[in-house]
N, C-alpha and C positions, 0 to 999 in steps of 0.2 A: 324703603330706602331706594334711591335710584339705581344703585348697583346691587344686583342679587348676590346671594351667597356664591362663592367661587365653587365651580363644580368639583365633586369628589373624584376619587380615582376612577371609578367606573364611568362617570360622565366624561372625564378626559379621554378614556379609551374609546368611547363611542364616538365622540366628536372627531378624534383623530382618524377614525376609519372612514368617515364621510368627508374628510377635509379636502378631497380632490387628489389628483395624481400629479399635479405640477409641483415641483420642489419648492418649499418655502424659501430656502437659501441654497446656494450651490457652492461647494468648495472645489477648487482645482486640486486634484490628488497629486501627491508628490511624484508619482510616476508619469504624469501626463507631460506632453512635450509641446513646446512652442515652435520647434524646428526639429528635423530628424536628428536623433542622437542627443538632444538637449533636454535635460530634466530640470524641473523647477519645483520649488517648495509650494506647499498648499497656500492658496490665496483665499482668505475668508471674507465673507460679506455680512453686513449688518442689515436688518430689515428697515424699510423706509417708514417715515412717519405717516400718520393717518389723518392729520388735521388739514384744514383748508389753506394754511399759510405756508409759503416757503420759509426757511429758517436761515438767519445770518448768524455768524459767530465772530466774536472778538476776544482775543486772549490778553489778559492784563497781568502785570507783575506788580504786586502790592508789597509795601514794606512797612512794618510796624516797628517804629523806632523806640516804642515804650517797653518792648519785651526783647529778651534774648532768646535764641533758639535753644530749646532744652536738649536737643540731640547733638548739636554742634555749637557750643558756646563761643568758639573762636570767630563765628560770623559777626556777633555783636548786635544783631537785630533779628527779628522774626520776619522771614520772607514767605510770601504765598504766591502761587500761580493759580489763576482762575480763568475759566472760560465763560463768557456771557453769551447766551443763546437767546435770540429774540425773533419774533415774527418779522419777516423782511418784505420789502417791496419786490415784486416779481420782475427782476431785471436780469437779462442774460450776462454771461461773461465773468461771473465770479466763481473761482475754483472751489471744488468740494474740499472740506477740511479732512486731512488724514486722521485716522483713529489715534495713531501715535506719531509724534514728531520723529524726525530721523534719529536724533540722539536717544530719545526714549525707546524707540523700537530696537535700536542696537543693544541697549541695556536690557530690555525685556527679553530679547532673544536668549541672553545668557541667564537671566533670573527666573524665567517663567516656571520651569519645572522645580526650582528650589522654593519658590513662593507657594505654588500650587502643585504638589507632587504628582497629581494625576495628569498634568499637562505634559505634552511630549517635549523631550529635550532638543529634538531637531525636527526638521521637515516642515516648518511653518515660516512663511514670509510675513512676519508681523508688521512690516513696514508698508504692505500693499493695501491694507484695508482702508477704505474711505467711508466717512460718515456722510449723511445727507444734509449737513449744514454747509453753507457757503461763506467762505472767508471774505469779510469786508462788505457783504451785501447790506445795503442801507436798511435800517429798521423802518417798519411801518409807523406812521405818525400816531400820536396819542399815548396816554398812560397805559401801562400794563401791570397786572398783578405780578409779584415777584416770588420765586421759589429758590431756596438754596439747597444744594445737595452735598452731603459728606459721604465719601466712599467707605468701603469696609477696610478694616485694618490690614495693611500690607498691599492694598490696591491703590491705583492711581485714579484720579477723577475721571479719566477717559473711559474707564470700564463702566461708567454710568451713562454713556453717550446716547444710546438708543432710546431709553426712557425719557431722558431730558429733551432730546430733539423732538420726540413725539409731543411732549407737553408744550414745548415752544410752538409747534405747528398748530396747537389749539388755542394759542393766544397768551400764554404766560411768558414772562422773561425768566429764564432759568440760569442760575449761576452755579457752575460746577467748581467746587473748592478742593484744591490739593492740600495735603498736610505733609510737607517735606520732612524727610527723616523717618516718617512712618510709612508713607506711600511707597510702592515698589520702585518707582522711578519718577523723577520730576525734572524736566528740562527747563532751565532758565535762559533768558536772552544772552547771558554772558557769564563768565567766571567772576568771582570776587574773593578777597581774602577769607579763608576759612571754609570754602567749598569749591567744588568743581562745577562746570556748567550743568552736568547731570548729577543729581543727588539720588542715591539708591537707599533702600530701606535699611535701618539699623535693627529692625525687629528680628527676633529669632524664635524658633518653635517653642523653646522653653521660657516663655514669657512669665515673668514674676509679677507679684501683686503691685509692687512699687512702679514698675514700668507701665503696667496697664493703667494705673491711676494717672500717670503722666500723660499717656496717650489720650485719655478722655478729657482731662483738664485742658490740655493743649488744644484739642479739637474744639471744645466749647469756646475757648478764648479766640481761636481762629475764626469761627463763625461770627462771633460778636464783633470782631474787628472788621470783617467784610461788611457787616451792616454799617459800622461807623464810617468806613471808607467810601462806600458806594451810596449810602444815604437813603435806602428805601425805608418807609415808615411803618408799613404793615406787610408782613411777608409770611410765607409758609416755609417750613424746613423739613426735608426728608433725608434719610440716610440709611445705609446698609450696614448691618453688623455693628462694628464699633462706631461707624457713622450714625447708625440709628440710635445707639446709646447717647452719643453726643447731641443729636437732634432733640431728643426728649429732655435732656438736662438743660439744653439751651432754651427750650420752650419754658422751662421752669424758671430760668434766671432772667430772661429778657422779655419785657412786655411788648416789644415790637413784633414778636413772633406770634401770629394769630392762631396757628395750627401746625401740627407736626405729624409726620408718618415715620414710624420706626419699622424698618424692614429687617426684622429678626436680630435686633441687638439686645444684649442683656441689660438689665436695669440694676445691676449690683457690681461690686468690685470683686476681684478674684478671691479675696479673703471672706466673701459672703456679706460684707456690709452693703446694705441697700443704698442706692443713690437717694439724695434728698427728694427728688420727684416721686420715687416709689414710696418713700416713707410718708410724704405729705399730700400726695395727690395733685391733680391739676384741675383748673376750672376752664381751661381752653381745650378745644377739640384735639383729640389724639387718636391715631389709628395704629394698632399693633398688628402687623402682618407677618405671618410665619409660614413654615412648611412642615409637612409631616416627616420629611426626611431628616430634619435637624432638631426637631422638638425633643427636649430633654428636661430633667428634673430642675436644673438650675434656671433655665428659661422660664418654666412654669412657675417656679417659686417667685422669681423677681417680678414677672408680669402679674401674677395673682396679687402681690402686695399692692401694686398700683390699682388694679381693678377692684380691690376691696373698698376703695374710697368712692364716695359719690362723685360723679364727674362725667364729662362727655368723652369717655374712652371706649373704643370698640376694638374687639379682637377678631381677626379673620385668619383662616388657614387655607393654604393651597395644597391639596392632596396630590400625590404622585410627583412631587417636586422635592428639591433640596436647596440648600442654603444659597447658592450662587444663581438661582433662577431669577433673582431680583436685579441682576447685572447683565452686561453684554454677554457674559458666558452662556446665558440662556440660549442665545442664537449661535455662538461660536463653538461651544463644546459639542453639540450634535454634529456639526460639520466635521470636526476633528475625528469624531467617532466613525462617521460614515467614510471618511478618507482613510481609515485604518490606522490612525495616529493615536487613538485612545481606546482603551478597553470599554466594554459595556459597563463593567463595575465602576470604572473611573467616571464615566458619564453619569451614572446613577448617583454616585457620591457627591458630584458637584451640582448637578441641576435636576436629578431625578430622571425617570424614564418617560415622562409625558412629552407629547409632541410640541415642539416650539411654536407651531402654528396655533396652538391653543394657549400655551403658557405665556408667550410674549403678549398677546392681546389681553389675557387675564390680568397680568401685572399692570399693564398700562391702564386698563379700565378701572382697576381698583384704586390706583393712586389718583388718576385724573378725576374720577367721580368724587373722591373725598375732597380734593382741593377745589373742585367746582362749587361745592357746597360752602366751603369755609374760607377760601381766599379768592375773592373776586375783585375785579377792578372797580 
């Protein structure tokens, strides 16, 4: 296979030791000053893409009038926010896209430690991080293969920016899909009856089986609606956690999806009922990617049910890592730890102890090599 087995824990440690002395990413510590006597919160950075193309970004507000919102029925329709990332023409003058919009950053500042308890409650300037995508940069001419991304439960689409922008820099069009009401925060262009401009998550830690079922069913419907609205005929889908669950089930239900990557999502319901794709198998390529820090009996059982069928399904594991290593937290959490805003235990619980100079390229390479084989232009 073009992509070798991901290094184990010992390999990660060895590579980290020879990775050089220059910092992979730098965070401004909360005690640093921009002027005498002035303190500022930590400013976090995302790693740049590795492909040959600059990346342009366009944000779209999509409305599905055929469905109502399961979390806020007063809205009367199902609304989505998506970001379309494409290889762009190299022209100067287009601003870098912020990681979080101003309203989303304000909400996330209040919500971050409630959604992810290991994150700090204060001391971070979540509004200051910029991505490497350029707002409004014109796309390069010619057709491009398309990938859809569904984030983890309780996360916004923006927490998948680094991987998506890297994929776009290598030639794909990547569509980041938010799932409002489920995602931590989603900012819309304006208010409307039934919702504020910024919607925050309705999910709670004591998630029950009925709620989880609604999460997955809604996400699958959201992904299929994006395909209907934007029109690509052959796509790949990838997702993290609940987004991975939805990606695999969408692969099962929609023939337009040529291949999928599940970044550590369960393939069953909370009551133990296997998803149809796990019961019946798939004839289209699927990658199951996990970590040793999150692996558990439920994940093994639901993945084993799918792997028991004959079909083009591959399982890979990244050792020395944990669940959120597949997201932007892979780069952000180590910076928070180094700035003294997170404990070593909190870092390990979220992304593991491996160096981001190793884990970020490993995740990117794993996903990119899979889609290079199965979703080409």
